[in-house]
C-alpha positions in Angstrom: -0.2 -0.2 -0.2 1.4 3.8 -0.4 2.7 5.7 1.9 -0.1 8.6 1.5 -3.0 5.7 1.2 -1.7 4.3 4.6 -1.4 7.7 6.6 -4.8 8.2 4.5 -7.0 5.6 5.8 -4.9 5.6 10.0 -6.1 9.4 9.9 -9.7 8.0 9.1 -9.6 5.3 11.0 -8.3 6.8 13.9 -10.5 9.8 14.9 -13.4 7.8 13.8 -11.8 4.5 16.5 -12.0 7.0 18.8 -15.2 8.9 18.5 -16.8 5.7 18.3 -14.3 4.0 21.8 -14.8 7.3 23.7 -12.3 8.8 23.3 -11.3 12.3 23.8 -11.3 14.1 20.6 -8.2 16.1 21.1 -6.1 12.6 22.0 -7.9 11.2 18.9 -6.0 13.2 16.8 -3.5 13.1 17.8 -2.6 10.2 18.0 -3.9 9.8 13.9 -1.9 12.3 13.0 1.3 11.7 14.7 0.9 7.8 13.0 0.1 8.9 10.1 2.9 11.7 10.0 5.5 8.2 11.3 4.5 6.8 8.2 5.2 9.5 5.5 8.1 10.7 7.1 9.2 8.6 10.0 8.9 7.6 12.8 11.7 10.5 14.8 11.2 12.9 12.3 6.9 12.8 13.2 7.3 12.9 17.0 9.4 16.4 16.0 7.7 17.4 13.6 3.7 17.1 15.0 5.1 18.4 18.4 6.5 21.6 16.6 3.0 22.1 14.5 0.9 21.6 17.8 3.8 24.6 19.5 3.1 26.5 15.7 -0.5 26.3 16.3 -1.2 27.7 19.8 1.6 30.3 19.5 -1.3 32.4 17.4 -2.2 36.2 19.4 -5.4 36.6 17.6 -6.1 32.6 19.6 -5.7 34.9 22.6 -9.6 36.0 22.2 -10.3 32.7 23.1 -9.0 32.3 27.0 -10.5 35.8 27.3 -13.4 35.3 25.6 -14.6 32.3 27.3 -13.7 33.9 30.5 -16.0 36.6 29.5 -18.2 33.7 29.8 -18.5 32.7 32.7 -18.3 35.4 34.9 -21.6 36.7 32.9 -23.3 33.2 34.1 -22.1 34.0 37.3 -22.4 37.8 37.1 -27.0 38.2 37.8 -27.1 38.8 33.7 -29.1 36.1 32.7 -32.2 37.5 34.4 -31.9 41.2 33.5 -32.2 39.6 30.1 -34.7 37.5 30.4 -37.0 40.3 31.8 -35.7 42.2 28.8 -36.5 39.3 26.0 -40.2 39.1 28.0 -40.7 43.2 27.6 -39.8 43.0 23.9 -42.0 39.5 22.7 -44.6 39.0 26.2 -47.4 40.0 22.9 -47.1 37.0 20.9 -48.8 34.4 21.5 -46.6 31.8 23.8 -44.9 34.7 25.0 -42.3 32.3 27.4 -41.6 30.1 24.8 -40.4 33.3 22.0 -38.7 34.9 25.7 -37.5 31.8 26.3 -35.9 32.4 22.2 -35.1 35.5 22.4 -33.1 35.3 25.7 -31.1 33.4 24.3 -30.1 35.3 21.6 -29.6 38.2 24.1 -27.2 36.0 25.9 -25.3 33.6 23.6 -24.8 37.6 22.3 -22.9 38.9 24.3 -21.0 35.9 26.3 -20.6 33.3 22.8 -21.2 30.2 24.5 -23.7 27.8 23.4 -24.0 26.0 27.2 -23.9 29.0 29.5 -26.6 30.6 27.1 -29.1 27.1 27.4 -27.9 26.4 31.7 -28.1 30.5 32.5 -31.6 31.2 30.4 -32.8 27.4 31.5 -31.9 27.3 34.9 -34.7 30.2 34.9 -37.1 30.4 32.3 -37.8 26.1 32.2 -40.0 26.5 35.6 -41.4 29.5 35.0 -42.6 27.9 31.5 -43.7 24.7 33.5 -45.4 26.2 36.0 -47.3 28.6 33.9 -48.7 24.8 31.9 -46.1 24.3 29.4 -45.1 20.6 28.0 -41.5 20.8 30.4 -40.2 18.6 27.4 -41.2 21.2 24.9 -39.5 23.6 27.4 -36.5 22.4 27.5 -36.5 22.1 23.9 -37.3 25.2 23.3 -33.9 25.8 25.4 -31.9 23.6 23.2 -33.0 24.4 20.1 -32.4 28.3 20.8 -29.3 28.2 23.0 -26.8 27.9 19.8 -28.0 31.1 18.2 -25.3 33.0 19.9 -22.7 30.9 18.6 -23.3 32.4 15.4 -24.4 36.5 16.7 -21.1 38.4 17.2 -18.9 38.3 19.2 -18.1 34.5 18.9 -15.8 31.9 19.5 -16.6 29.8 17.3 -15.5 31.7 14.4 -12.1 32.8 15.9 -11.2 29.6 15.5 -12.9 29.8 11.5 -10.3 33.1 10.8 -7.2 31.3 12.2 -7.7 28.6 9.6 -9.3 30.5 6.9 -7.4 33.7 7.3 -10.2 35.4 6.8 -11.1 39.1 8.7 -12.4 38.4 12.6 -14.4 41.3 11.8 -15.9 41.3 8.8 -16.7 37.1 10.3 -18.5 39.1 13.2 -21.0 40.9 11.4 -21.3 39.0 8.4 -23.2 35.9 11.5 -25.6 38.8 12.8 -27.9 37.4 9.5 -27.6 34.0 9.9 -27.6 34.5 13.8 -31.0 36.8 13.4 -32.6 33.6 11.2 -31.4 30.8 13.5 -33.8 33.2 16.1 -36.5 33.1 13.9 -36.4 30.0 12.8 -37.0 28.7 16.4 -38.9 31.6 17.1 -41.7 30.3 14.0 -41.7 26.3 15.0 -43.0 28.0 19.0 -45.8 30.5 16.7 -47.0 27.2 15.2 -46.4 25.3 18.4 -48.9 28.1 19.8 -51.7 28.0 17.0 -52.1 24.1 17.6 -51.6 23.8 21.2 -54.1 26.2 23.7 -51.7 29.0 25.4 -51.3 27.8 28.7 -49.9 31.8 30.6 -52.0 34.4 31.1 -50.4 37.7 29.1 -49.0 40.3 31.4 -48.9 43.6 29.5 -46.7 45.9 32.0 -47.4 49.3 31.8 -44.7 51.9 29.6 -43.3 53.0 32.4 -42.3 49.6 33.5 -41.3 48.1 30.2 -38.7 51.1 29.9 -37.5 50.4 33.4 -36.7 46.7 32.2 -35.0 47.4 29.4 -32.6 50.5 31.4 -31.4 47.7 34.1 -30.9 45.2 30.7 -28.1 48.0 28.9 -25.8 47.1 31.0 -25.5 43.5 29.7 -26.0 44.6 25.9 -23.5 46.9 26.1 -20.5 44.8 26.0 -21.2 43.4 22.9 -22.1 47.1 21.3 -18.5 48.2 23.2 -16.4 45.3 22.2 -18.1 44.7 18.8 -17.8 48.6 18.3 -14.7 49.4 19.3 -13.7 46.5 16.6 -14.8 47.8 14.0 -13.4 51.0 14.5 -10.4 50.2 14.7 -9.5 51.3 17.9 -8.6 47.7 19.1 -8.5 44.4 17.7 -10.0 41.4 18.6 -7.4 40.4 20.7 -7.5 43.3 22.8 -12.0 43.1 22.8 -12.2 40.6 24.7 -9.9 41.6 27.5 -12.0 44.7 27.8 -14.9 42.5 27.9 -14.1 40.6 31.0 -12.4 44.3 33.0 -16.5 45.2 31.3 -18.1 41.8 33.0 -16.1 42.0 36.5 -16.6 45.4 36.5 -20.5 44.5 35.9 -20.6 41.6 38.1 -19.1 43.3 41.3 -21.6 46.1 40.3 -24.9 43.6 40.4 -23.1 42.2 43.4 -23.2 38.8 42.1 -19.7 38.4 41.9 -17.6 37.3 44.7 -13.9 38.1 44.9 -14.2 34.8 47.0 -15.6 33.9 43.8 -12.5 34.3 41.6 -10.1 31.6 42.3 -13.5 28.8 40.8 -14.5 31.1 37.8 -11.0 31.3 36.5 -10.7 27.8 37.6 -13.8 27.4 35.4 -12.4 28.8 32.0 -9.4 27.4 32.3 -10.6 23.9 31.9 -12.5 25.2 28.7 -9.6 27.0 27.7 -7.1 24.3 28.0 -9.9 22.8 25.5 -10.1 24.1 23.0 -6.0 24.8 23.0 -5.1 21.4 23.3 -8.2 21.0 20.3 -6.4 23.8 17.7 -2.4 21.8 19.1 -3.7 18.7 17.7 -5.6 20.2 14.9 -2.6 21.9 13.0 -0.2 19.0 13.8 -3.7 17.2 11.7 -3.6 19.9 9.3 0.5 19.2 8.7 -0.4 15.3 8.1 -3.3 16.3 5.3 -0.8 18.6 3.4 2.0 16.9 3.6 -0.4 13.9 1.6 -2.2 15.8 -0.9 -5.6 14.9 1.2 -7.2 18.0 0.7 -6.2 17.8 -3.5 -7.3 14.5 -3.4 -11.1 15.0 -2.2 -11.3 18.1 -3.7 -10.4 15.8 -7.0 -12.8 13.7 -5.4 -15.8 15.2 -4.9 -14.8 17.3 -8.1 -14.6 14.2 -10.1 -18.6 13.2 -8.9 -20.4 16.7 -10.7 -19.1 19.7 -11.3 -22.3 22.3 -9.6 -21.8 24.3 -7.2 -25.2 24.0 -5.4 -24.3 19.7 -5.8 -21.1 20.3 -3.9 -22.0 22.8 -1.4 -25.3 20.4 -1.3 -22.7 17.1 -0.8 -20.7 19.1 1.9 -22.8 20.7 4.1 -24.5 17.2 4.9 -21.2 16.3 5.6 -20.7 18.6 7.9 -24.2 17.4 9.5 -24.0 14.4 9.9 -20.5 15.2 10.9 -21.8 17.3 13.4 -23.2 15.3 15.2 -20.6 13.9 15.7 -17.6 16.1 17.5 -18.1 19.5 18.4 -17.9 22.4 15.9 -13.8 23.3 17.1 -12.1 20.4 16.0 -13.9 20.4 13.2 -13.4 23.4 11.8 -10.2 22.5 12.7 -10.8 19.8 10.0 -12.7 20.1 7.4 -11.6 23.8 6.6 -8.7 23.1 5.3 -10.3 20.7 3.1 -13.9 22.3 1.5 -12.3 25.3 1.3 -9.7 25.6 -1.4 -12.8 23.9 -3.6 -15.7 26.5 -2.9 -13.0 29.5 -3.3 -12.3 28.3 -6.9 -16.5 28.2 -7.7 -16.3 32.4 -6.5 -17.5 31.7 -2.6 -16.4 34.2 -0.6 -14.6 32.6 1.8 -16.4 35.1 4.7 -20.0 33.1 3.9 -18.6 29.9 3.9 -17.8 30.8 7.1 -21.2 31.2 8.4 -22.1 28.3 6.0 -19.6 26.2 8.6 -21.0 27.9 11.6 -24.4 27.8 11.0 -24.1 23.8 10.3 -22.2 23.0 13.1 -24.7 24.3 15.5 -26.8 22.4 14.5 -25.1 19.0 16.0 -24.4 21.0 18.9 -27.8 19.9 19.7 -28.4 16.7 17.9 -28.3 13.2 19.6 -25.5 11.5 20.2 -22.8 14.0 21.2 -25.2 17.2 21.7 -23.5 18.9 24.5 -26.1 21.8 24.6 -29.4 19.0 24.6 -27.0 17.2 27.2 -27.1 20.5 28.8 -30.9 21.4 28.0 -32.4 18.2 29.1 -29.9 18.1 32.6 -31.4 21.8 33.2 -34.8 20.7 32.8 -34.2 17.3 34.5 -34.9 15.0 31.8 -34.0 12.7 29.7 -33.1 13.5 26.4 -35.0 10.9 24.6 -38.4 12.8 25.6 -36.9 17.2 24.4 -35.8 15.3 20.9 -39.2 14.2 20.5 -39.9 17.5 20.9 -36.9 19.7 19.5 -37.7 17.5 15.5 -39.9 20.7 14.1 -37.4 23.4 15.8 -34.2 21.1 13.2 -36.5 21.2 10.5 -36.8 24.6 11.0 -33.4 24.9 11.4 -32.3 23.0 7.9 -34.3 25.0 5.9 -32.9 28.3 8.0 -29.3 27.0 7.1 -30.1 26.5 3.3 -31.2 30.2 3.1 -27.6 30.8 4.6 -26.1 28.4 1.8 -27.8 29.8 -0.8 -28.5 33.6 -0.1 -24.4 35.0 0.2 -26.1 38.6 1.0 -27.7 37.2 3.9 -23.7 36.4 5.0 -22.0 39.2 3.1 -24.9 42.4 3.8 -23.3 44.2 6.3 -19.7 43.0 6.3 -20.1 44.8 2.4 -22.2 47.5 4.4 -19.6 48.5 7.0 -16.2 48.6 4.9 -14.5 44.6 5.7 -14.9 43.0 3.2 -15.3 44.2 -0.5 -18.6 42.8 -2.9 
């Protein structure tokens, strides 16, 4: 067997087996990359090359934004922000049928937007909203499904750690990606709201509507302004050129810390625990980035991206057909793999193909991230699904049953994002962050 063929086989089987036997994906990628490199360049050279590539992969100034944004998200999760955003969301959508379901959806979008983490949104918002919805007569499994389905919107609406990872792999502007995520993030939120609206038409509205006075609504919205202002400061500063994405992440940490102290939700004694939580998450992400850099080196050395490109183009030369094939592959991959390793593995393979058809890498980035967001709420490995179910005190089976209509709507939204480039590119073009 040719060394290149054997190396590709080791990579594919190694990652697949690690997923099947529940070995941590970072370990599976690292060992598979080392084994494939050993076949190509020998054991000693492989050990040296892969270790160097791992270090080079995390030795990046833009990558510093991830640990800071992770820390900012943990501070928000502990800083009393969720309750204020939920109250604001209730004011904004409280007059709609099934208003608590819509409140959950909008609150998740708002909290996810300021924290950038779907799991944090599902935990923080779900802890408050699920008991409230159950008290008003909602089916508990449906309440959990609403929370799970809407939480990933924050992975699209800036700031987003997932877009930072894509930016590093694709050498694309972080500011342009952040703004490109706004449209797809709104489509995600609207898709969830449409499903909730249809559900309300088919089921009697269990809750008693609450209509706050104008002064009460203004007060609730005013209390939420400091929390939402973080997103304005971070994104506005990046776009205005006042600071870089990495510097903005540090500013976000300081702002969230001050906000937590001001709300009296964070104490100095809480800081070691908060930093430790953020460090655990950061360590996982950094290890994934490091081993995926080694994987990219091996794939490039073995010409795997070129071989995959030739295979796809051998099937069809239609850009539409190839995009559909890619999206289906990623939908399947997303059910078994978290977004970060999936981006690090598949973007180097797929991006050259789509760019040969003239597809903008910023637009492709929103396709990839939206697609993989579907995976985080899909069994068997959807971490947001497990967190949302645990918060509701349910097994995942009844939640998945109620989640199916949301998944259908979100996949329809995915193909709107894929085949309507303006959804992603209009805002960054208007802001001068990318050329038409």
